[in-house]
N, C-alpha and C positions, 0 to 999 in steps of 0.2 A: 470387529465390533460394528454392529449395524448402526445406521444413522439415528434410529429412534433411541437406543440406549445411550448413544453418545450425546444426544440432545438432552436426555434426562440427567446425565452426569454433569453437563455444563450448567444446567438449570440449578442442580443441587449445589454445585461449587459456588454459584453466584449468590446463594442465600446468606444472610448475616450469621446464621448458626454454624456454617461450615468451619470457619477457623476455630470456633470454640470447641466444636466436637473433635476435630482432628488434633488440636493442641491439647485438649484434655485427655484424649486417648494416648497421645505420645507421652504425656506426663505420667499417666498410670503405668505405661510400659517402662518408663524410666525408674519408677519406684520399684517395680518388680525386678528389674535388672540389678538395681542397687542392693536389694535384699538377697539376690542370688550371688552377687559379686560385690561385697561391701568395699567401700573405699574410704579415704580420709574425709574430714568435714569439708575441705576445700573441693575435693572431687565431687562429693555428693551435692554440695550447693551448686556447683557449676553445671552438673548434669541436669538437675531439677530446674534451675533457672533457664537453661538453654531450651528445655522442652516447654515449660509453662509460658514463657514469653511469646510463643507462637500464637497463643490465643488472641493476642492483640495485633497480630501482624497486618490485618486489613484495616482496622480502625486507626492504627498508628504505625505505618510501615517502618519508620526509623527505629522502632523497637527491635527490629531484626538485627541491628548492630549489637544489642545486648545478647541476642541469641547466639551470634557468631563468637562474640568476645568471651562469654562464659563457657562456651564449648571449647574454645582454644585453651582457656585457663585450666579447665578440668583435665584436658588431655596433657597439658604441660606439667600438671601436678602429679601425674602418674604415668606409668609406662604402658598402660592399656587404654584403648579407645573404645568407649561403650558404643553399642550399636545405635542406641537412641540419640547419642550425641552426634553420630555421623548423619543420621536422618535430619535432626534439627538444624545442624550446620548447613546441610544442602538446601533445606527449605529456607533458611535464613538468607543465604546468598541469593537464592532464586527470588525471594521477596524483594531484596534490595535492588536487583536488576529489573524485576517486573514493574516496580513503582518508581524507578529512576530516582531513588533517594540521593544518589550521587552519580556522576558519570561512570559508565562501566570501567573505564581505565583507572579511575581513582579506587573503585571497589576492588578491582583485581590487584592493583598495587598494594593497597592496604591489606588485603587478604594474604598476599604473598609475603609481605613483611611479617604478619602475624604467624604464618606457617614457619618462616625462618626462625622467628624467636622461639617457637615451641621446639623446633629441631635443635637449636642451640642449647635450650634448657635440658633436653634429653641427652645431648652429647656430654654436657657437664655432669649429669646424673650418672651416666654410664661410667665415667672415669672415677667417680667417688665410690660407687657400689662395687664394681668389678675389680677396680685397681689395675685395669689393663691400660696400657699406653694408648693414647689417642693420637692418630696421625696428625702431624702438623699441617696447617693449611697450606696448600700448594704442594705438599709432599705426596708420595705414592699412596694411593688408596684414600686420600682425603675427600675426593668427590663423592665416594660412596656414603660418607656420613650424612650427606644432604639429600639422600634419596627420599626421605620422609617429607622434606619441604617441597621437593619436586612433585611428588604424588599429590600432596594437598593442594598445591598451586594449580595442577592440571584439573583436579576435581572442582575446585572453586571457579576456575575459568569456565568450565562447562555449565555450572549452575547459573552463574551470572549471565553468560551468553544466552542460555535458554530463557531466562526471565526477560532479558532485553528483547529477544526475538518475539516472545509472546506479546509483550507490550507494543512492539512495532506493528505486529500483525493486527492487533485489536484497533490501534489507531487507524491503520489502513482500512479496516473493515468499517469503522465508524465514519471515516471520510467518504467511503463509497456509498454508505447508506445515506449520508447527508446529501451527497451529490445526486443520488437517485431520487430522494425526496424532492430536492429542488427541481430536478428535471420533470418529475410528475406534476409538480405545482405549475411549472411553466407550460407544460402541455395542456393542462386543464385551463389555464388562462387563455392560451391560444385557441383552444377549442371553443371556449365561451365567447371569445371575441369573434371568431368565425361564425358561430351560430347567431350572434346578435346581428352581424352584417347580413346574413342570409334572411333573418327575420325582417330586417329593415328593407331589404330588396323586395320581399314579398308584400310587405305593407305598402311599399311604394306603388305596386301594381294595383292594390285595392284602392288607395287614395286617388291614383291617377285615373282609374276607371270612373270613380265618382265625380271627379272634377271635369272629366271629358263629357260626362252625361249632363252636368250643369251647363257647360258651354253649348252643347247641342240643343238642349231644351230651351235655353235662353234665346239662341238664334232662331230656332223654329217658332218660338212664340210670336216673334214679330211678323211671321207669315200666316200663322194659323189663327191669330186673333185680329181680325180686321178692324175692330173698334178701338184699337189702342190710340191713345193720344201721342203726339210727337214726344212729349216728355217721357211717357212710359216706354215708347219705342227706343228712345235714347238710353233709358235705364237698362232695358234688356240687352242692348248692344254693349253697354258698359260692363254688365255682368259677364257676357260672353268674352269680351276682351280681357277682363281680369282672370277669368278661368283659363284662357289660352296662355296668359303670362304665367299663371301658376303651373300649368303643364310644362312650360319651358324650364321653370325653376326645378320642378320635380325631376325632369330628365337630367339636368346638371347634377342634382343630388345623387341620382342613381349612378352617374358616371364616377362620382367620388367613392361610392360604396362598392363598385365592382372591382374585382381583381384584374390584373393585366390580361389574363387569359379570357376573362369574360367581357372585356371591353368590345363594344361593337356587336354583341350577341344579345339582341333584345329578347325579353321574355314575352312570348306571344300567347302561351297557354293560360287559360283562366286559373286563378288560384282555387284549390279544392276546398270543399266544405264538408260538413257532416253528412250531407246528402250523397256524397261520393263514397261513403264507407262500404256500401254493398259491393261496389266495383273493386275497392281495395281488398276486401276479403276474398273476392273471386280470384284476384291475382295471387293471393296467398295460397289458395287451394290449388291453383294451377301449377305451382311449383312443388306440390307434395305436402303442403301443410293442411291441417284440419282446423277450421275456425267456425265459431258461432257468434252471431251478433244478437245482443239482447238490449232492447231499448225500453225504458220505463219512464213514467211521468208524462206530463203534457208537453209535447214538443212545441217549442216556441222559436221564433226567428231571432237568432243571435247576431250581434255585430260581427262583421267579417273577421276581425282579429281573433275573436273567441272561436269562431268556426274553424279558422285556419290552424290555430294553436292546438285545438282538440284533435283535428285530423292528423297533424304532424306527430303528435304524441302517440296516437294509435298506430300510425305508420311505422314509427321507430320501434315501438314495442313488438310489432309483428316481425320486423326485420331482425331484432334480437332473438326472438323465438326461433326463427328459421336458422339463425347462425349457431345458437348455443343449444337448442333443443329440437333438432330436425325431426319431423314426424310427430311431434307432440301436439296434443289438442289444445287449442287456444280459445278462450272465451272472452269476448269484448263486451263489456257492459257499459251502457250510457244511461245515466239517470238525470232527467231534467227536473231539478228542484225549483222551489219558488224564487231562490236568489242565487243559485249556483248550479253549475254543471259538474256532475261527478263522473269520473272515468275509472274503470277497473279492468285491467287486462291481465289475465292470469293463464298460465299453461301448466300442464301436468308432466313437465320434463324433469330432469334430474336435479334442477335447482342450481343456484350459484355455487361455484367452487371457491370463491373468494368473496370478501365483503363487497357489496354492490355500491361502491363509492367512487369508482373510477370508470373511465370509458367515455369516449366522445359522444356516444349515443345518449347515455344518461345525462351528460352535461347539457346536450341539446334539449332534451325533454324538460329539464329543470328550467332552462332559459325560456322555453316556450310558456311554461306555467307562470314563471315570474313576470313575463311580459304583461299579463292581464291581472296581476296581483294574486295569483293562485299559488298552490303548493303542490309538490309531487314527491312521492316516496317510492322506493324500489328495493326489493329484497326477496328473500325466500317466503313462499306462501304458507299459510297455516297448515295446509295439507300437502306440502311439498311443492315442487316446481318453483316458478318465478312469478312474482306479482308486482304490477305497477299500478299505483293508485294516485289519482290526482283530483284536485278540486279547483274549478275555475269560477270564482264569484263574479257576479255582475251587478 
């Protein structure tokens, strides 16, 4: 059986209608079998109850005790075992083991005692009907009288064991799924924390550059402005001193944000802006990608955090396109609105094979957008491929 039909079968058996359909079908078969081979009122009642009670086996698993008991009673009341009673009895024992109505040892012990009682009733019936002597217990040939109980016990042992094994396998599968979900959640949290630390390190460089410019300009003002009063000169020196102190505090803050591998490795390259997008697309084309940049609206000078966040979102989107859709054509659209910057990065690749909710890259892009109070969505495009859309308000 292929995986697809097996999946469909499991899906069908999980529906609420499944026990009603199978129980009703077995009851109809029991009616047909009783019409073909009539029995006493006790037998007919036991056979029908044993089959019909299976319709409630999922909503009320203990009802399977009635299934088994009425099946054994109908068998004890006659010398023949109906096929529908065999099926309902097996399903009943399977249900009891599957839902752990009682411990498997208790179920097997109870079923064995019931089988032995049926066997003893038949032994008594044989002696009355045939008039043949029944071997005394412990005498020669007496063990053969209990073959019926032995067979029934082996069958019910298999049914209970199968039900208990299915239950254990499902519990293991659920535990694995829960552990996997917890692992994914933990990885997402770690990725988000790592991305926030990276964002903070980059913003440190931006702020540090601005503060250093304040210090330089304040100190140079005392030399380039000869007409300053002593009070103004002291004020500029105080500004420069405060800026240098702030720089020292920023360096200590950066030391806290760095990982042990990054400690002592200063970031000397300037942080990229939207003005570097042309170079970024050239790099994308150099490794075999096809990209186009479209800029609309009146370009304005944005704060450094917005420029950096937008650049990193485009950079990560291009990286994902190279990784998951190599050779696909990617279009990067930047729209300068009156109060927001809109980003749209789409490709004509095969599109996502799974829901676009996981992955460190997507987590990083969402963190970048959230940094400036924006939003970001990612998923299949309207015409296929993969589409990343974001809005960064200011």
